[in-house]
RODO-2510 file (C-alpha; in nm, 4 decimals, decimal comma):
residues 400
     n   res          X          Y          Z
     1     m     2,2358     1,3382    -0,2070
     2     n     2,5415     1,1343    -0,3047
     3     p     2,4401     0,7822    -0,4170
     4     e     2,8012     0,6632    -0,4045
     5     k     2,7739     0,6754    -0,0269
     6     y     2,5160     0,3957    -0,0389
     7     r     2,6200     0,1853    -0,3374
     8     k     2,8839     0,0016    -0,1346
     9     d     2,6036    -0,1507     0,0729
    10     f     2,4516    -0,3348    -0,2254
    11     p     2,6286    -0,6598    -0,3189
    12     l     2,5033    -0,6590    -0,6801
    13     l     2,6381    -0,3091    -0,7405
    14     v     2,9731    -0,4005    -0,5841
    15     r     3,0206    -0,7370    -0,7580
    16     g     2,8195    -0,6846    -1,0731
    17     f     2,6373    -0,9624    -1,2578
    18     e     2,8659    -1,2376    -1,3835
    19     g     3,1564    -1,0078    -1,3041
    20     k     3,0303    -0,7154    -1,5129
    21     p     2,8920    -0,3809    -1,3859
    22     v     2,5156    -0,3369    -1,4050
    23     v     2,2759    -0,0461    -1,4368
    24     y     1,9674    -0,1495    -1,2429
    25     f     1,6691     0,0561    -1,3590
    26     d     1,3873    -0,1852    -1,2649
    27     n     1,3230    -0,0524    -0,9166
    28     a     0,9477    -0,0079    -0,9588
    29     c     0,9339    -0,3863    -0,9883
    30     v     1,1861    -0,4919    -0,7225
    31     t     1,4621    -0,2937    -0,5516
    32     l     1,8051    -0,4264    -0,4606
    33     k     1,8798    -0,5365    -0,1032
    34     p     2,1540    -0,3787     0,1086
    35     r     2,3793    -0,5997     0,3194
    36     q     2,2190    -0,4578     0,6369
    37     v     1,8846    -0,6137     0,5397
    38     i     2,0449    -0,9433     0,4412
    39     e     2,2380    -0,9580     0,7685
    40     a     1,9274    -0,8771     0,9738
    41     m     1,7419    -1,1670     0,8122
    42     n     2,0363    -1,4000     0,8557
    43     r     2,0466    -1,3210     1,2275
    44     y     1,7007    -1,4737     1,2617
    45     y     1,7984    -1,7912     1,0759
    46     e     2,1337    -1,8256     1,2531
    47     e     2,0664    -1,7038     1,6080
    48     f     1,6977    -1,7531     1,6994
    49     p     1,5180    -1,9567     1,4266
    50     a     1,2130    -2,0300     1,6405
    51     c     0,8412    -1,9511     1,6554
    52     h     0,6779    -1,6236     1,7627
    53     g     0,4170    -1,6122     2,0375
    54     r     0,3845    -1,9854     2,1020
    55     s     0,6998    -2,1274     2,2600
    56     y     0,7899    -1,9999     2,6045
    57     h     1,1629    -2,0566     2,5852
    58     k     1,4443    -1,8094     2,5227
    59     l     1,4510    -1,8539     2,1456
    60     g     1,0744    -1,8136     2,1156
    61     m     1,0802    -1,5054     2,3360
    62     k     1,3589    -1,3539     2,1238
    63     v     1,1605    -1,4054     1,8015
    64     t     0,8558    -1,2444     1,9600
    65     e     1,0643    -0,9488     2,0759
    66     e     1,2216    -0,8900     1,7323
    67     y     0,8967    -0,9464     1,5398
    68     e     0,7037    -0,6978     1,7533
    69     k     0,9957    -0,4553     1,7389
    70     a     0,9674    -0,4746     1,3598
    71     r     0,5969    -0,3952     1,3827
    72     e     0,6736    -0,0922     1,5979
    73     t     0,9298     0,0280     1,3421
    74     l     0,6755     0,0054     1,0593
    75     k     0,4159     0,1802     1,2749
    76     k     0,6434     0,4821     1,3055
    77     f     0,7492     0,4568     0,9407
    78     v     0,3945     0,5203     0,8144
    79     g     0,2679     0,7313     1,1056
    80     a     0,0176     0,4866     1,2566
    81     k    -0,1158     0,5509     1,6083
    82     r    -0,0647     0,2006     1,7441
    83     s     0,1319    -0,1086     1,6499
    84     g    -0,1915    -0,3104     1,6350
    85     e    -0,2767    -0,1195     1,3170
    86     i     0,0143    -0,2832     1,1318
    87     i    -0,0568    -0,6258     0,9832
    88     f     0,2249    -0,8278     0,8270
    89     l     0,1276    -0,9941     0,4999
    90     r     0,3071    -1,1167     0,1900
    91     n     0,2724    -0,7995    -0,0181
    92     t     0,0453    -0,5176    -0,1334
    93     t    -0,1672    -0,7627    -0,3308
    94     e    -0,2524    -0,9745    -0,0279
    95     a    -0,3213    -0,6622     0,1769
    96     i    -0,5757    -0,5359    -0,0767
    97     n    -0,7350    -0,8812    -0,0947
    98     l    -0,7646    -0,8862     0,2839
    99     v    -0,9621    -0,5617     0,2853
   100     a    -1,1712    -0,6692    -0,0129
   101     n    -1,2752    -0,9939     0,1521
   102     s    -1,2973    -0,8772     0,5140
   103     i    -1,4597    -0,5357     0,5153
   104     g    -1,8086    -0,6814     0,4642
   105     l    -1,9106    -0,5702     0,1167
   106     k    -2,2563    -0,6911     0,0133
   107     k    -2,4513    -0,7329    -0,3069
   108     g    -2,5172    -0,3951    -0,4647
   109     d    -2,2385    -0,2149    -0,2790
   110     v    -2,0170    -0,0025    -0,5046
   111     v    -1,6355     0,0151    -0,4956
   112     l    -1,4695     0,3032    -0,6790
   113     t    -1,1199     0,2847    -0,8303
   114     s    -0,9343     0,4956    -1,0862
   115     d    -0,8572     0,4003    -1,4466
   116     k    -0,4856     0,3570    -1,3656
   117     e    -0,4947     0,0777    -1,1118
   118     h    -0,2431    -0,2061    -1,0972
   119     n    -0,4089    -0,5459    -1,1394
   120     s    -0,3682    -0,5897    -0,7631
   121     n    -0,6261    -0,3151    -0,7148
   122     l    -0,8510    -0,4178    -1,0021
   123     v    -0,8801    -0,7961    -1,0156
   124     p    -1,0034    -0,8416    -0,6529
   125     w    -1,3003    -0,6137    -0,7283
   126     l    -1,3744    -0,7917    -1,0573
   127     f    -1,3859    -1,1220    -0,8701
   128     l    -1,6118    -0,9789    -0,6002
   129     e    -1,8486    -0,8594    -0,8714
   130     k    -1,8914    -1,2209    -0,9826
   131     k    -1,8751    -1,3826    -0,6400
   132     a    -2,0633    -1,1395    -0,4165
   133     g    -2,2566    -0,9166    -0,6558
   134     i    -2,0787    -0,5930    -0,5679
   135     k    -2,0391    -0,3289    -0,8362
   136     h    -1,7012    -0,1923    -0,9433
   137     e    -1,6958     0,1524    -1,1031
   138     v    -1,3998     0,3328    -1,2579
   139     v    -1,3376     0,7063    -1,2167
   140     k    -1,1343     0,8559    -1,5008
   141     t    -0,8192     1,0561    -1,4432
   142     g    -0,7599     1,4007    -1,5925
   143     e    -0,5291     1,5224    -1,8672
   144     e    -0,2084     1,4741    -1,6682
   145     g    -0,3149     1,1297    -1,5507
   146     i    -0,4126     1,2469    -1,2028
   147     l    -0,7438     1,1788    -1,0294
   148     e    -0,8870     1,5094    -0,9153
   149     p    -1,1039     1,5396    -0,5995
   150     e    -1,3850     1,6933    -0,8070
   151     a    -1,4035     1,3802    -1,0250
   152     l    -1,4227     1,1570    -0,7193
   153     q    -1,6848     1,3790    -0,5584
   154     e    -1,9017     1,3540    -0,8700
   155     a    -1,8742     0,9721    -0,8769
   156     i    -1,9811     0,9167    -0,5163
   157     n    -2,3385     0,8200    -0,4333
   158     r    -2,5114     0,6457    -0,1428
   159     k    -2,4227     0,2994    -0,2786
   160     v    -2,0470     0,3613    -0,2649
   161     k    -1,9056     0,1721     0,0333
   162     l    -1,5303     0,1855    -0,0402
   163     v    -1,2857     0,3896    -0,2480
   164     s    -0,9635     0,2092    -0,3402
   165     l    -0,6932     0,4098    -0,5167
   166     v    -0,3303     0,3924    -0,6173
   167     h    -0,1138     0,6637    -0,4600
   168     t     0,1765     0,6730    -0,7071
   169     s     0,1249     0,4998    -1,0407
   170     n     0,3760     0,2354    -1,1472
   171     l     0,2604     0,3079    -1,5021
   172     d     0,3930     0,6638    -1,5347
   173     g     0,4945     0,7795    -1,1855
   174     t     0,2156     1,0320    -1,1326
   175     t     0,0949     1,0781    -0,7752
   176     f    -0,2679     1,1317    -0,6788
   177     p    -0,3559     1,4030    -0,4215
   178     i    -0,4547     1,1400    -0,1655
   179     k    -0,4987     1,3832     0,1242
   180     e    -0,7652     1,5755    -0,0689
   181     l    -0,9239     1,2567    -0,2048
   182     a    -0,9371     1,1110     0,1469
   183     a    -1,1100     1,4284     0,2674
   184     v    -1,3833     1,3757     0,0058
   185     c    -1,4318     1,0186     0,1290
   186     r    -1,4404     1,1303     0,4911
   187     d    -1,7105     1,3883     0,4140
   188     h    -1,9270     1,1017     0,2881
   189     g    -1,8321     0,8556     0,5636
   190     i    -1,6667     0,6194     0,3126
   191     p    -1,3421     0,4339     0,3949
   192     i    -1,0484     0,4790     0,1567
   193     l    -0,7897     0,2113     0,0809
   194     v    -0,4604     0,3292    -0,0717
   195     d    -0,2129     0,1241    -0,2740
   196     g     0,1158     0,2696    -0,1487
   197     a     0,3504     0,0224    -0,3179
   198     q     0,5144     0,2943    -0,5298
   199     s     0,4816     0,5870    -0,2888
   200     v     0,5924     0,4587     0,0527
   201     p     0,9505     0,3777    -0,0637
   202     h     1,0008     0,7106    -0,2416
   203     k     0,8279     0,9892    -0,0521
   204     e     0,7119     1,0789     0,2975
   205     v     0,3861     0,8891     0,3526
   206     k     0,2170     0,9292     0,6915
   207     v    -0,1336     0,7905     0,7341
   208     d    -0,2196     1,0339     1,0117
   209     r    -0,1462     1,3310     0,7865
   210     l    -0,3142     1,1844     0,4784
   211     g    -0,6262     1,0788     0,6673
   212     v    -0,6526     0,7381     0,4985
   213     d    -0,8224     0,4334     0,6491
   214     f    -0,6060     0,1635     0,4891
   215     l    -0,2591     0,1687     0,3331
   216     a    -0,0963    -0,1297     0,1624
   217     f     0,2716    -0,1563     0,0705
   218     s     0,5396    -0,4157    -0,0077
   219     g     0,8882    -0,4825     0,1256
   220     h     1,0437    -0,5791    -0,2066
   221     k     0,9935    -0,2282    -0,3461
   222     m     1,1741    -0,0533    -0,0570
   223     l     1,5032    -0,2463    -0,0155
   224     g     1,3306    -0,5230     0,1795
   225     p     1,2862    -0,8941     0,1124
   226     s     1,0190    -1,0418    -0,1106
   227     g     0,7223    -1,2187     0,0440
   228     i     0,6627    -0,9549     0,3114
   229     g     0,4478    -0,6442     0,3161
   230     c     0,2102    -0,4511     0,5377
   231     l    -0,1451    -0,3378     0,5675
   232     y    -0,2089    -0,0360     0,7847
   233     g    -0,5712    -0,0277     0,8974
   234     r    -0,7509     0,2143     1,1251
   235     y    -0,8014     0,0136     1,4445
   236     e    -1,1751     0,0741     1,4791
   237     l    -1,2252    -0,0708     1,1303
   238     l    -0,9940    -0,3670     1,1912
   239     e    -1,1868    -0,4539     1,5073
   240     r    -1,5102    -0,4842     1,3081
   241     m    -1,3604    -0,6830     1,0210
   242     e    -1,3441    -1,0611     1,0100
   243     p    -1,0218    -1,2334     0,9002
   244     f    -0,9634    -1,3294     0,5382
   245     l    -0,7658    -1,6392     0,6452
   246     t    -0,8238    -1,8308     0,9678
   247     g    -0,6390    -2,0884     1,1731
   248     g    -0,3486    -2,0902     1,4149
   249     d    -0,2668    -1,7584     1,5851
   250     t    -0,5942    -1,5968     1,4727
   251     v    -0,7861    -1,7206     1,7773
   252     e    -0,7496    -1,7017     2,1545
   253     d    -0,9441    -2,0196     2,2288
   254     t    -1,1506    -2,2912     2,0596
   255     t    -1,3944    -2,5702     2,1346
   256     y    -1,5137    -2,8342     1,8871
   257     t    -1,7986    -2,6045     1,7912
   258     s    -1,6739    -2,2467     1,8392
   259     c    -1,3748    -2,0139     1,8462
   260     r    -1,2881    -1,6765     1,9970
   261     l    -1,0970    -1,4483     1,7632
   262     s    -0,7834    -1,2637     1,8704
   263     k    -0,7667    -0,8863     1,8498
   264     p    -0,5958    -0,7033     1,5614
   265     p    -0,3375    -0,7545     1,4255
   266     e    -0,3116    -1,1192     1,5354
   267     k    -0,6517    -1,2206     1,3989
   268     f    -0,5289    -1,1331     1,0478
   269     e    -0,1931    -1,3135     1,0703
   270     a    -0,2845    -1,6783     1,0286
   271     g    -0,0236    -1,9470     1,0806
   272     l     0,3527    -1,9287     1,1090
   273     q     0,4703    -1,5921     0,9759
   274     n     0,7686    -1,4715     0,7738
   275     y     0,9653    -1,3596     1,0791
   276     a     1,2914    -1,3079     0,8917
   277     g     1,1003    -1,1082     0,6317
   278     a     0,9407    -0,8791     0,8904
   279     i     1,2767    -0,8224     1,0585
   280     g     1,4350    -0,7528     0,7194
   281     l     1,1549    -0,5135     0,6238
   282     a     1,2027    -0,3181     0,9457
   283     e     1,5757    -0,2899     0,8731
   284     a     1,4924    -0,1692     0,5215
   285     a     1,2610     0,0964     0,6669
   286     r     1,5388     0,2131     0,8970
   287     y     1,7798     0,2304     0,6017
   288     v     1,5334     0,4376     0,3964
   289     e     1,4795     0,6699     0,6919
   290     r     1,8538     0,7222     0,7312
   291     v     1,8792     0,8279     0,3680
   292     g     1,5636     1,0382     0,4002
   293     r     1,2631     0,9954     0,1738
   294     e     1,2659     1,3646     0,0884
   295     n     1,6253     1,3237    -0,0318
   296     i     1,5308     1,0137    -0,2310
   297     e     1,2447     1,1956    -0,4011
   298     k     1,4630     1,4924    -0,5008
   299     h     1,7392     1,2623    -0,6269
   300     e     1,4994     1,0631    -0,8449
   301     v     1,3487     1,3773    -1,0002
   302     k     1,6981     1,5044    -1,0792
   303     l     1,7869     1,1824    -1,2644
   304     n     1,4440     1,1727    -1,4287
   305     r     1,4961     1,5232    -1,5620
   306     l     1,8340     1,4244    -1,7093
   307     i     1,6882     1,1173    -1,8805
   308     t     1,3812     1,3048    -2,0034
   309     e     1,5935     1,5740    -2,1651
   310     g     1,8178     1,3110    -2,3196
   311     i     1,5471     1,0977    -2,4845
   312     s     1,2718     1,3508    -2,5531
   313     g     1,3674     1,3762    -2,9202
   314     i     1,3423     1,0042    -2,9886
   315     a     1,0899     0,8673    -2,7383
   316     e     0,7332     0,9453    -2,6402
   317     i     0,7179     0,9674    -2,2611
   318     l     0,3985     0,8711    -2,0792
   319     g     0,2686     1,1199    -1,8255
   320     p     0,3548     1,4815    -1,7438
   321     g     0,6969     1,6375    -1,6758
   322     p     0,9693     1,4714    -1,4632
   323     e     0,8781     1,6707    -1,1517
   324     k     0,5409     1,4946    -1,1481
   325     r     0,6735     1,1516    -1,2448
   326     g     0,9200     1,1027    -0,9589
   327     g     1,1477     0,8099    -1,0341
   328     i     0,9634     0,6611    -1,3334
   329     v     1,0336     0,7145    -1,7042
   330     s     0,7807     0,5107    -1,9023
   331     f     0,8114     0,5554    -2,2779
   332     t     0,7544     0,4200    -2,6263
   333     v     0,9626     0,4582    -2,9416
   334     p     0,7632     0,4567    -3,2668
   335     g     0,8350     0,1459    -3,4703
   336     i     1,0201    -0,0418    -3,1947
   337     h     0,8505    -0,2914    -2,9650
   338     p     0,9124    -0,2261    -2,5924
   339     h     1,0485    -0,5798    -2,5498
   340     d     1,3091    -0,5128    -2,8215
   341     i     1,4187    -0,1995    -2,6367
   342     s     1,4513    -0,3966    -2,3139
   343     a     1,6429    -0,6777    -2,4862
   344     f     1,8898    -0,4344    -2,6440
   345     m     1,9403    -0,2637    -2,3087
   346     d     1,9978    -0,6035    -2,1484
   347     m     2,2826    -0,6679    -2,3943
   348     h     2,4534    -0,3658    -2,2356
   349     n     2,3731    -0,4784    -1,8779
   350     i     2,1082    -0,2092    -1,8364
   351     f     1,8043    -0,3699    -1,6769
   352     i     1,4651    -0,2078    -1,7410
   353     r     1,1051    -0,3315    -1,7627
   354     s     0,8891    -0,3675    -2,0725
   355     g     0,5261    -0,4628    -2,1217
   356     a     0,1993    -0,3575    -1,9616
   357     h     0,3411    -0,3332    -1,6067
   358     c     0,0336    -0,5116    -1,4654
   359     v    -0,1831    -0,2223    -1,5823
   360     h    -0,3193    -0,4035    -1,8877
   361     s    -0,6559    -0,2296    -1,8574
   362     w    -0,5041     0,1158    -1,9197
   363     f    -0,3026     0,0040    -2,2222
   364     n    -0,5916    -0,1976    -2,3686
   365     a    -0,8234     0,1019    -2,3412
   366     r    -0,5776     0,2981    -2,5566
   367     g    -0,4879     0,0231    -2,8011
   368     l    -0,1256     0,0123    -2,6866
   369     e     0,0927    -0,2973    -2,6453
   370     g     0,2798    -0,1503    -2,3503
   371     s     0,5850     0,0622    -2,2842
   372     a     0,9468     0,0448    -2,1831
   373     r     1,0067     0,1684    -1,8288
   374     a     1,3170     0,2867    -1,6487
   375     s     1,2572     0,3266    -1,2756
   376     l     1,5069     0,4837    -1,0378
   377     y     1,6077     0,4627    -0,6757
   378     l     1,8496     0,6026    -0,4205
   379     y     2,1600     0,4142    -0,5463
   380     n     2,1290     0,5153    -0,9137
   381     t     2,3731     0,7735    -1,0475
   382     k     2,4027     1,0495    -1,3046
   383     e     2,6535     0,8370    -1,4957
   384     e     2,4033     0,5513    -1,5158
   385     a     2,1353     0,7875    -1,6455
   386     e     2,3725     0,9173    -1,9117
   387     k     2,4637     0,5626    -2,0162
   388     f     2,0939     0,4766    -2,0439
   389     v     2,0374     0,7730    -2,2782
   390     e     2,3392     0,6757    -2,4865
   391     v     2,2284     0,3132    -2,5246
   392     l     1,8699     0,4108    -2,6093
   393     k     2,0048     0,6230    -2,8937
   394     k     2,2035     0,3204    -3,0130
   395     t     1,8845     0,1138    -2,9900
   396     v     1,7031     0,3524    -3,2223
   397     e     1,9954     0,3524    -3,4666
   398     t     2,0090    -0,0291    -3,4650
   399     f     1,6368    -0,0811    -3,5233
   400     g     1,6164     0,2057    -3,7696
***
């Protein structure tokens, strides 16, 4: 894969920041946006800035057409059976909260997660423990930071009503064997919710092949706009669930004393939606498909391998080898705070992340302050990886 073919589509890479070239290695947080996505969103604001599903005039009908076309695109993107299984939400976090608050968990019910969950897949369960009396239990990962099916099998009992797991960790890039983990859940009749924020943009993720019941992912991590994401839910489950938010567009009819809920996905999309965001997300999905997620995955591993070889003598890398870490290089350097590494990189217009990466629980359990993290995507180059290695060596020399 030749990233130069795509770099021309990204305004920041063409213009630079304040007129200077940039190396953008913070893709696990937010990816850059290609002009195709920006233009698709602008078309909504410029050509048909109206309301979906309510106004029966040409502009309203056009919004409805484009919004539902976007839903169809995302349905195909993740391998759902029907467009009604795709719910537009703000992000992965809101999608997980929807399931947490709508699936009907009761006092005493157990939810299982791993020990490497992003706060988005930890905090909702902690709150439900206090609010509803559910019980949250953590299943530990193995030596390479991967949750094995045997460990999940051992943790399951009759009180477990939901398993909620990250697919690819934003902490170190490791990917759980979700297909096998989902099979364990299915054998016990337990639904599985998957946080796909870091997997859907980087590798082929099809819910029909994985056998998962719910999949949450965000637009801003896959070339799309912020403030838009999706929840895939198996239709039979969505039909039984009650909405997390209610109001306009969630009901078919009301009286002063009652209401009749709409069918999925409408009953979960309360109020005026982010139409431009959904249209932009669909365009981002089409862009990713044109590049090919298999090509993206191979490209990221190639760059990861180059960086790993370049810094292995001076940095301690979290997780296993580059082939199992995809596009993420999370590391510490003895004696240098991660924020100092990030600040020094910033002086050279190399943008990385430092801190706990919203996985405070994992770092706290190990007595660590955090790590520095370089995360890659389809537009990053070999030259950028080499520059990163060079500047990290300068960082170590500077801080002694």
